[in-house]
C-alpha positions as a printed NumPy array, in Angstrom:
array([[ -2.404, -34.598,  14.275],
       [  0.143, -34.8  ,  11.463],
       [  1.818, -31.54 ,  12.705],
       [  1.972, -32.749,  16.267],
       [  3.789, -36.021,  15.038],
       [  6.13 , -33.956,  12.892],
       [  7.027, -31.696,  15.753],
       [  7.657, -34.505,  18.129],
       [  9.952, -36.329,  15.442],
       [ 12.056, -33.106,  14.984],
       [ 12.386, -32.608,  18.798],
       [ 13.551, -36.162,  19.189],
       [ 15.87 , -35.996,  16.492],
       [ 17.375, -32.744,  18.041],
       [ 17.881, -34.279,  21.321],
       [ 19.588, -37.523,  19.766],
       [ 21.982, -35.259,  17.746],
       [ 22.964, -33.186,  20.958],
       [ 23.502, -36.334,  22.876],
       [ 25.462, -37.713,  20.19 ],
       [ 27.781, -34.581,  20.009],
       [ 28.155, -34.517,  23.73 ],
       [ 29.36 , -38.245,  23.83 ],
       [ 31.925, -37.666,  21.008],
       [ 33.252, -34.701,  22.908],
       [ 33.557, -36.558,  26.088],
       [ 35.325, -39.489,  24.297],
       [ 37.788, -37.356,  22.322],
       [ 41.279, -37.896,  23.385],
       [ 44.038, -35.365,  22.574],
       [ 47.339, -36.73 ,  20.916],
       [ 49.392, -36.578,  24.287],
       [ 46.928, -38.906,  25.872],
       [ 46.943, -41.339,  22.957],
       [ 50.652, -41.561,  22.375],
       [ 52.08 , -40.965,  25.693],
       [ 54.541, -43.878,  26.886],
       [ 55.334, -43.723,  30.474],
       [ 58.333, -45.248,  32.347],
       [ 56.024, -47.828,  33.744],
       [ 55.193, -48.862,  30.224],
       [ 58.673, -49.269,  29.316],
       [ 59.374, -51.262,  32.558],
       [ 56.527, -53.606,  32.018],
       [ 57.742, -54.267,  28.361],
       [ 61.317, -54.75 ,  29.388],
       [ 60.378, -57.296,  32.045],
       [ 58.217, -59.267,  29.5  ],
       [ 61.134, -59.337,  27.   ],
       [ 63.626, -60.32 ,  29.625],
       [ 61.331, -63.119,  30.797],
       [ 62.056, -64.936,  27.46 ],
       [ 65.463, -65.704,  28.56 ],
       [ 65.338, -65.31 ,  32.31 ],
       [ 67.085, -68.068,  34.282],
       [ 70.402, -70.233,  34.499],
       [ 71.917, -71.64 ,  31.628],
       [ 74.939, -74.111,  31.381],
       [ 77.395, -74.562,  28.618],
       [ 76.642, -77.802,  26.423],
       [ 78.973, -77.136,  23.747],
       [ 80.441, -74.581,  21.266],
       [ 78.18 , -72.652,  18.818],
       [ 79.237, -71.119,  15.567],
       [ 77.517, -68.696,  13.208],
       [ 78.586, -67.236,   9.821],
       [ 77.855, -63.849,   8.512],
       [ 78.72 , -62.051,   5.278],
       [ 78.278, -62.739,   1.712],
       [ 81.137, -64.955,   1.059],
       [ 81.34 , -68.676,   0.222],
       [ 80.895, -69.628,   3.819],
       [ 77.648, -67.698,   4.146],
       [ 76.108, -69.521,   1.096],
       [ 76.609, -73.178,   0.097],
       [ 79.472, -73.915,   2.221],
       [ 77.889, -72.457,   5.54 ],
       [ 76.626, -75.88 ,   6.957],
       [ 79.928, -77.626,   6.138],
       [ 82.047, -74.793,   7.483],
       [ 80.003, -74.546,  10.851],
       [ 80.152, -78.238,  11.432],
       [ 83.88 , -78.504,  10.571],
       [ 84.628, -75.481,  12.888],
       [ 82.457, -76.726,  15.775],
       [ 84.363, -79.987,  15.882],
       [ 87.666, -78.124,  16.004],
       [ 86.32 , -75.727,  18.734],
       [ 85.127, -78.506,  20.92 ],
       [ 88.719, -79.671,  21.067],
       [ 90.083, -76.22 ,  21.655],
       [ 87.501, -75.482,  24.448],
       [ 88.418, -78.659,  26.292],
       [ 92.057, -77.564,  26.243],
       [ 91.183, -74.354,  27.659],
       [ 89.224, -76.17 ,  30.462],
       [ 85.617, -75.232,  29.453],
       [ 84.56 , -78.923,  29.811],
       [ 85.756, -79.077,  33.533],
       [ 84.419, -75.8  ,  34.566],
       [ 81.419, -75.414,  32.391],
       [ 80.44 , -71.836,  31.705],
       [ 77.157, -70.717,  33.336],
       [ 75.165, -67.654,  32.217],
       [ 72.447, -66.058,  34.461],
       [ 69.913, -63.514,  33.062],
       [ 67.64 , -61.87 ,  35.671],
       [ 64.406, -60.102,  34.804],
       [ 65.572, -56.835,  36.238],
       [ 68.293, -56.613,  33.585],
       [ 71.162, -57.797,  35.57 ],
       [ 73.205, -60.817,  34.542],
       [ 76.266, -62.794,  35.56 ],
       [ 78.75 , -65.177,  33.827],
       [ 80.748, -67.728,  35.528],
       [ 83.648, -68.43 ,  33.096],
       [ 86.806, -70.151,  33.706],
       [ 86.401, -69.97 ,  37.395],
       [ 85.75 , -66.274,  37.416],
       [ 82.225, -64.764,  37.995],
       [ 81.575, -61.479,  36.041],
       [ 78.394, -59.453,  36.983],
       [ 76.791, -57.025,  34.623],
       [ 73.728, -55.667,  32.928],
       [ 72.075, -56.4  ,  29.687],
       [ 69.708, -55.291,  27.107],
       [ 67.939, -57.815,  24.962],
       [ 66.188, -57.401,  21.587],
       [ 64.375, -60.568,  20.622],
       [ 63.339, -59.296,  17.272],
       [ 66.882, -58.721,  16.171],
       [ 68.245, -61.652,  18.132],
       [ 70.819, -59.428,  19.681],
       [ 71.834, -58.819,  23.322],
       [ 74.05 , -55.986,  24.59 ],
       [ 76.052, -56.851,  27.723],
       [ 78.29 , -55.045,  29.831],
       [ 80.545, -56.881,  32.304],
       [ 83.007, -54.934,  34.604],
       [ 83.066, -52.061,  32.169],
       [ 83.582, -54.402,  29.079],
       [ 80.752, -53.754,  26.636],
       [ 79.92 , -56.442,  24.006],
       [ 76.972, -56.88 ,  21.523],
       [ 76.438, -60.592,  20.882],
       [ 73.876, -62.721,  18.954],
       [ 71.401, -64.535,  20.91 ],
       [ 69.187, -67.11 ,  19.429],
       [ 66.465, -69.151,  21.312],
       [ 66.154, -72.767,  20.395],
       [ 62.869, -73.649,  22.044],
       [ 62.591, -73.101,  25.799],
       [ 65.477, -75.064,  26.946],
       [ 68.364, -74.032,  24.64 ],
       [ 70.186, -70.694,  23.755],
       [ 72.841, -69.924,  21.303],
       [ 75.032, -67.141,  22.077],
       [ 77.773, -66.011,  19.669],
       [ 80.142, -63.24 ,  19.693],
       [ 82.481, -61.671,  16.961],
       [ 85.721, -63.357,  17.116],
       [ 87.821, -60.743,  18.565],
       [ 85.154, -59.871,  21.227],
       [ 84.958, -63.743,  22.204],
       [ 88.796, -63.917,  22.603],
       [ 88.794, -60.77 ,  24.694],
       [ 86.066, -62.229,  26.94 ],
       [ 88.011, -65.362,  27.406],
       [ 91.085, -63.428,  28.305],
       [ 89.13 , -61.025,  30.745],
       [ 87.72 , -64.017,  32.587],
       [ 90.845, -66.165,  32.513],
       [ 93.696, -63.569,  32.549],
       [ 95.779, -65.656,  30.473],
       [ 96.698, -63.804,  27.377],
       [ 99.966, -65.606,  26.965],
       [ 98.26 , -69.046,  27.333],
       [ 99.154, -71.326,  24.381],
       [ 95.597, -72.722,  24.176],
       [ 94.162, -69.159,  23.754],
       [ 96.696, -68.371,  21.133],
       [ 95.906, -71.591,  19.219],
       [ 92.086, -70.82 ,  19.537],
       [ 92.782, -67.377,  18.151],
       [ 94.601, -68.762,  15.184],
       [ 91.924, -71.348,  14.53 ],
       [ 89.222, -68.632,  14.341],
       [ 91.289, -66.267,  12.294],
       [ 91.28 , -68.973,   9.558],
       [ 87.538, -68.479,   9.016],
       [ 86.206, -65.26 ,   7.726],
       [ 83.12 , -63.482,   9.057],
       [ 82.617, -66.14 ,  11.846],
       [ 81.053, -65.785,  15.009],
       [ 81.86 , -68.04 ,  18.017],
       [ 80.31 , -68.695,  21.336],
       [ 78.27 , -71.195,  23.465],
       [ 75.46 , -73.339,  23.111],
       [ 73.46 , -73.234,  26.421],
       [ 70.755, -75.291,  28.086],
       [ 68.69 , -74.82 ,  31.219]])
């Protein structure tokens, strides 16, 4: 009887091991299957990222950011930003941004548009929320900007000073305008400054 039980146990163990090996073989995935990223995967991820800023955004006021390791980026940063924002508000008003408020439109498919100084510029964008950067191309004019979300109803988009002036010039076509020259002089007095717009839904 003992021999019969021992034989039965060995047979059961053998069947169990065989079944386990078969299941393991069936569940094994080769590296290509594990790490393959398809175009559909990228498209889905892009749409999900773009949905964070999708919609219509309207100018609320100037936005300022300061980079670099100088005094303005340290203790003086809040004071410098506050002071410059007040000056920019007056400069923006002279340009006409209060009368014709800039509007930004970001679509989930990666297309975008900006209504600036009465001119509409259509383009495309790539948004990186982790780095808080957005790469935009309007009418062949490429620019990288910083884009910070402030809740669900506010955005801050700021540009390097020279790119910001170029964008205004592109939209307004008034490179000889005294207000633009004054704005350029104002910004040039601040080192490592980034200038742009605070936007709201």
